[in-house]
C-alpha positions as CSV (number, residue, x, y, z in Angstrom):
1,M,63.9,26.3,1.2
2,C,61.5,25.6,4.1
3,G,62.8,25.3,7.6
4,T,62.5,22.4,10.1
5,Y,59.6,20.0,9.3
6,Y,58.0,18.7,12.5
7,G,56.0,15.9,11.0
8,H,52.3,15.4,10.7
9,R,49.9,14.1,13.4
10,P,47.1,11.5,13.2
11,T,44.7,14.5,12.9
12,S,46.6,16.2,10.1
13,P,44.8,16.6,6.7
14,D,46.4,15.7,3.4
15,L,48.1,18.9,2.5
16,A,48.7,17.7,-1.1
17,H,45.0,18.5,-1.5
18,F,45.2,22.1,-0.3
19,P,43.3,24.2,-2.8
20,R,46.3,26.2,-3.9
21,Q,44.8,27.7,-7.1
22,R,41.6,28.8,-5.4
23,W,43.5,30.2,-2.4
24,L,45.8,32.0,-4.8
25,A,42.8,33.5,-6.5
26,A,41.4,34.6,-3.2
27,V,44.6,36.3,-2.2
28,R,44.9,38.0,-5.7
29,H,41.3,39.2,-5.2
30,V,42.2,40.7,-1.8
31,L,45.4,42.4,-3.1
32,T,43.5,44.0,-6.0
33,T,40.4,45.1,-4.2
34,V,41.0,46.0,-0.5
35,P,42.0,49.6,0.2
36,S,45.5,50.4,1.3
37,D,44.3,51.4,4.8
38,A,43.0,47.8,5.3
39,L,46.7,46.7,5.5
40,D,47.3,48.9,8.6
41,Y,47.0,47.7,12.2
42,G,43.4,46.5,12.4
43,D,40.9,45.4,15.0
44,P,42.6,42.8,17.2
45,G,39.4,40.9,17.1
46,G,39.7,40.3,13.4
47,V,38.6,42.0,10.2
48,P,34.8,42.7,10.1
49,E,34.4,41.0,6.7
50,L,35.7,37.7,8.0
51,R,33.7,37.8,11.2
52,E,30.6,38.5,9.2
53,E,31.2,35.5,6.9
54,L,32.2,33.2,9.7
55,A,29.1,34.1,11.8
56,G,26.9,33.1,8.9
57,Y,28.8,30.0,8.2
58,L,28.8,28.8,11.8
59,R,25.0,29.4,12.1
60,R,24.4,27.5,8.8
61,V,26.8,24.6,9.2
62,R,27.4,24.2,13.0
63,A,24.0,25.4,14.3
64,A,25.9,28.0,16.4
65,D,24.1,31.0,18.0
66,V,26.7,33.6,17.1
67,R,26.9,37.2,15.7
68,P,30.0,38.9,14.3
69,E,30.5,40.9,17.4
70,N,30.8,37.7,19.5
71,L,33.6,36.4,17.3
72,V,37.4,36.9,17.8
73,I,39.8,35.8,15.1
74,V,42.8,33.9,16.6
75,G,45.9,32.0,15.5
76,G,44.2,28.6,15.8
77,V,42.3,26.7,18.6
78,A,45.5,26.6,20.7
79,Q,45.8,30.3,20.9
80,G,42.0,30.7,21.4
81,L,42.0,28.4,24.4
82,S,45.0,30.2,25.9
83,L,43.3,33.5,25.6
84,V,40.0,32.3,27.0
85,L,41.8,30.7,30.0
86,H,43.8,33.8,30.5
87,V,40.6,35.8,30.8
88,L,38.8,33.3,33.0
89,G,41.9,32.9,35.2
90,G,41.9,36.6,35.7
91,R,38.5,36.3,37.2
92,Q,39.4,33.3,39.4
93,R,43.0,32.4,40.1
94,G,43.9,28.7,39.9
95,L,40.9,27.9,37.7
96,R,40.0,24.2,38.0
97,L,39.4,23.0,34.5
98,A,37.7,19.6,33.9
99,V,39.2,17.8,30.9
100,E,38.3,14.6,29.2
101,D,40.3,11.6,30.0
102,P,41.9,10.5,27.7
103,T,42.7,13.9,26.1
104,S,45.2,15.4,23.7
105,H,48.5,15.3,25.5
106,R,49.7,18.2,23.3
107,Q,47.1,20.5,24.9
108,V,48.0,19.7,28.5
109,P,51.2,21.9,28.7
110,L,49.3,24.7,27.0
111,L,46.4,24.6,29.5
112,R,48.7,24.4,32.4
113,R,50.8,27.3,31.2
114,A,47.6,29.3,30.9
115,G,47.2,28.8,34.7
116,A,44.5,26.0,34.7
117,Q,44.5,23.2,37.3
118,L,43.4,20.1,35.3
119,V,40.8,17.7,36.7
120,P,40.6,14.5,34.6
121,V,37.0,13.2,33.9
122,P,36.5,9.8,32.3
123,V,35.1,9.3,28.8
124,D,32.8,6.3,28.0
125,G,30.6,5.3,25.1
126,E,28.4,8.4,25.6
127,G,31.3,10.9,25.9
128,L,32.3,12.8,29.0
129,D,30.8,11.4,32.2
130,V,29.1,14.5,33.4
131,R,28.1,12.9,36.7
132,R,31.8,13.0,37.7
133,L,32.5,16.6,36.7
134,S,34.1,19.0,39.1
135,G,35.8,22.4,38.7
136,E,34.8,25.8,37.6
137,A,34.9,25.1,33.9
138,A,35.2,22.2,31.5
139,L,37.0,21.7,28.1
140,V,35.2,19.2,25.8
141,T,35.3,17.9,22.2
142,P,31.6,16.9,22.0
143,A,31.2,16.4,18.2
144,H,34.1,13.9,18.0
145,Q,36.0,13.3,21.2
146,Y,39.7,13.2,20.9
147,P,41.1,10.6,20.9
148,T,38.2,8.1,21.2
149,G,36.0,9.6,18.5
150,V,32.9,9.3,20.7
151,V,30.0,11.7,20.2
152,L,28.6,13.3,23.3
153,S,25.1,11.9,23.7
154,P,22.0,14.1,23.8
155,G,21.5,13.3,27.4
156,R,25.0,14.1,28.3
157,R,24.8,17.4,26.4
158,A,21.7,18.4,28.3
159,A,23.4,17.5,31.6
160,L,26.5,19.4,30.7
161,V,24.6,22.5,29.9
162,E,22.6,22.1,33.2
163,W,25.9,21.8,35.1
164,A,27.2,25.0,33.5
165,H,24.0,27.0,34.2
166,A,23.7,25.7,37.8
167,G,27.1,26.8,38.9
168,G,27.6,29.9,36.6
169,R,30.4,27.9,34.9
170,F,31.7,28.0,31.4
171,V,32.2,25.1,29.0
172,L,35.0,25.4,26.4
173,E,34.0,23.6,23.2
174,D,36.9,22.5,20.9
175,D,35.1,22.0,17.6
176,Y,38.3,20.7,15.9
177,D,37.0,18.4,13.1
178,A,33.2,18.5,13.3
179,E,32.8,19.5,9.6
180,L,34.4,16.3,8.5
181,R,31.5,13.9,9.2
182,F,31.0,11.1,6.7
183,D,27.8,9.1,7.4
184,R,25.3,11.9,8.2
185,D,25.1,15.6,8.6
186,P,27.5,17.2,11.1
187,V,26.4,17.1,14.7
188,G,25.4,20.6,15.8
189,C,27.8,22.4,18.2
190,L,27.1,22.5,21.9
191,Q,27.3,26.3,21.8
192,G,24.0,26.6,20.0
193,L,22.3,25.1,23.0
194,A,23.7,27.5,25.6
195,P,25.5,30.5,24.0
196,D,25.7,32.3,27.3
197,R,27.7,29.4,28.9
198,V,29.6,27.7,26.1
199,I,32.6,29.2,24.4
200,L,33.2,27.8,20.9
201,S,36.6,27.4,19.4
202,G,37.4,26.3,15.9
203,S,39.8,26.7,13.0
204,V,40.6,25.8,9.4
205,S,43.5,23.5,10.4
206,K,41.6,20.3,9.5
207,A,39.6,21.6,6.6
208,L,42.4,23.6,4.9
209,A,45.9,23.5,6.6
210,P,47.3,23.9,10.1
211,G,50.0,26.3,8.8
212,L,47.4,29.0,8.0
213,R,47.0,29.5,11.8
214,L,43.5,30.8,11.4
215,G,40.9,30.1,14.0
216,W,38.1,31.8,16.0
217,V,36.5,32.0,19.4
218,A,32.8,32.6,19.8
219,A,31.9,33.8,23.3
220,P,29.2,35.7,25.2
221,S,29.5,39.5,24.5
222,E,31.4,40.5,27.7
223,L,33.8,37.6,27.5
224,A,34.3,38.1,23.7
225,E,35.3,41.7,24.4
226,A,37.7,40.6,27.1
227,V,39.3,38.0,24.7
228,R,39.6,40.7,22.0
229,R,41.4,43.0,24.4
230,A,43.7,40.2,25.5
231,R,44.5,39.5,21.8
232,G,45.4,43.1,21.3
233,E,47.7,43.1,24.3
234,L,49.3,39.8,23.1
235,D,50.3,40.5,19.5
236,L,47.9,43.1,18.0
237,G,45.9,40.5,16.0
238,S,46.1,38.1,13.0
239,P,47.6,38.8,9.5
240,V,44.9,40.7,7.6
241,I,45.5,39.4,4.1
242,D,44.8,35.8,5.0
243,Q,41.7,36.9,6.9
244,Y,40.4,38.7,3.9
245,A,41.3,35.7,1.7
246,L,39.3,33.4,4.0
247,A,36.4,35.7,4.0
248,H,36.4,35.7,0.2
249,F,36.8,31.9,0.1
250,L,33.7,31.5,2.4
251,R,31.6,34.1,0.5
252,T,32.2,32.6,-2.9
253,G,31.5,29.0,-1.8
254,G,35.1,27.8,-2.3
255,Y,35.3,26.6,1.3
256,D,32.1,24.5,1.1
257,K,33.2,23.1,-2.3
258,H,36.6,22.0,-0.9
259,L,35.0,20.4,2.1
260,R,32.6,18.4,0.0
261,R,35.5,17.1,-2.1
262,M,37.6,16.2,0.9
263,R,34.8,14.4,2.7
264,R,34.4,12.1,-0.3
265,E,38.2,11.4,-0.5
266,Y,38.6,11.0,3.3
267,R,35.6,8.6,3.4
268,R,37.3,6.4,0.8
269,R,40.5,6.3,2.8
270,R,38.7,5.7,6.0
271,D,36.6,2.8,4.5
272,A,39.7,1.2,3.0
273,L,41.6,1.3,6.3
274,V,38.7,0.0,8.4
275,E,38.0,-2.8,5.9
276,A,41.7,-3.8,5.9
277,L,41.8,-3.9,9.7
278,A,38.7,-6.0,9.9
279,E,40.1,-8.5,7.5
280,E,43.7,-8.7,8.7
281,L,43.6,-7.7,12.4
282,P,40.1,-8.6,13.5
283,R,41.0,-8.5,17.3
284,V,41.7,-4.8,17.0
285,R,38.6,-2.9,18.0
286,V,38.1,0.1,15.7
287,G,36.2,3.2,17.0
288,G,35.6,6.8,16.2
289,I,35.0,6.2,12.5
290,E,32.0,8.5,12.0
291,A,34.0,11.7,11.5
292,G,37.4,13.3,11.6
293,L,40.7,12.1,10.3
294,H,41.7,9.4,12.7
295,L,40.6,6.0,14.1
296,Y,40.7,4.9,17.7
297,L,42.2,1.4,17.8
298,E,41.7,-0.5,21.0
299,L,44.4,-3.2,21.1
300,P,44.0,-6.8,22.3
301,E,45.3,-7.6,25.8
302,G,49.1,-7.8,25.9
303,W,49.8,-5.8,22.8
304,P,52.2,-2.9,23.6
305,E,51.1,0.5,22.3
306,L,54.6,1.6,21.4
307,R,55.4,-1.4,19.4
308,F,52.2,-1.0,17.3
309,V,52.9,2.7,16.9
310,R,56.5,2.3,15.8
311,A,55.5,-0.3,13.3
312,A,52.7,1.8,11.9
313,Q,55.0,4.9,11.6
314,D,57.7,2.8,9.8
315,L,55.0,1.9,7.2
316,G,53.9,5.5,6.7
317,L,50.8,5.3,8.8
318,S,50.6,8.2,11.3
319,A,49.9,6.8,14.8
320,E,50.3,7.8,18.5
321,P,49.9,5.8,21.7
322,V,46.9,6.7,23.9
323,G,48.6,5.8,27.1
324,P,50.3,9.2,27.5
325,M,46.9,10.9,27.0
326,R,45.5,9.3,30.2
327,E,45.6,10.1,33.8
328,L,43.0,7.5,34.7
329,P,43.3,3.7,33.9
330,G,42.2,2.5,30.5
331,P,42.8,-0.1,27.8
332,A,45.8,-0.1,25.5
333,A,44.9,1.9,22.4
334,V,46.4,3.8,19.5
335,V,45.3,6.8,17.4
336,A,45.8,6.2,13.7
337,G,45.4,8.9,11.1
338,F,44.1,7.9,7.6
339,A,44.0,11.3,5.9
340,R,47.4,10.7,4.2
341,L,47.1,7.0,3.5
342,P,45.8,6.5,-0.1
343,A,43.0,4.0,-0.2
344,H,44.9,1.6,-2.5
345,R,47.7,1.3,0.0
346,A,45.6,0.4,3.0
347,V,45.6,-3.4,2.6
348,E,49.4,-3.5,2.0
349,V,50.1,-1.4,5.1
350,V,47.8,-3.4,7.4
351,R,49.2,-6.7,6.1
352,R,52.7,-5.5,6.8
353,L,51.6,-4.2,10.2
354,K,50.2,-7.7,10.9
355,V,53.7,-9.2,10.2
356,H,55.3,-6.7,12.6
357,M,52.9,-7.7,15.3
358,S,53.1,-11.4,14.6
359,G,54.7,-12.2,18.0
360,Q,51.6,-10.8,19.7
361,N,49.1,-13.5,18.6
362,V,47.3,-11.3,16.1
363,D,45.0,-14.0,14.7
């Protein structure tokens, strides 16, 4: 039996829809076609076939400016960020890293353990307030800011790139769920505008499953080589069978097909939850709905975040308070994930949530 289950997050996909049969077919293909030597210790930067397929995919889907030699395969975005900060910190001790506020509270210990000194920068309706940036580097989620869901505006993107170029700084781009955009084509990544200054991190955690622990870092050549060396010194690289399987999945179109299917399903679930909230809890302001797997719910004045979160969790709706994600003042808000809430259950859950919050003047 499986070991301890840590529970899903508001950004977790519906793992019941993991394409088991197609993934099994990809693994079978790998095991029947790759030479035996391919199962030996490999390049810590990743198997060449996967880097080739990923480079083409990122150019096509994310408008990235990347070549296979600029890619390093890692165990998810978390490890990618740790390695990049390790390399940048070696160049400059006590690296001051600007981070969005609010930001993922789960990343904060990771960033600090990597040696970064965090400098919170507020987020508004256009994304990160670039005018208030300070530090030697910045970590951003420009396609779909976490947790607010705001897209970094074109003006702010240009200003951020200018800030990076002017000071010889690097921008770390966490492209965590940009492929899951519902109402228009995905927003191109920031890295495509400034590949010499922006380090792009991504993974299959939202598109396929977090448990695969497959991600990538796209960086300028010298930095990519330093990250590759650091990966080799850390743990010699990622499991090769899964890398070959993902390469096959990308090459044969299975990844694109799965994403198209899941976009349709997640859009239905998002629409159902948004409509139920508008009908039953109209004072709750809903944001961040254009992409991703979560909503940003700004609560009416006087509503306690924890009460809302506990009620939502009791009803099977994944939710987290935004308060612990802030260093700077901000309104009470909650992150709510819709990926695992079937569309037909949305009204029932929100109606029961309304009852739980009845002492807070919900009408």
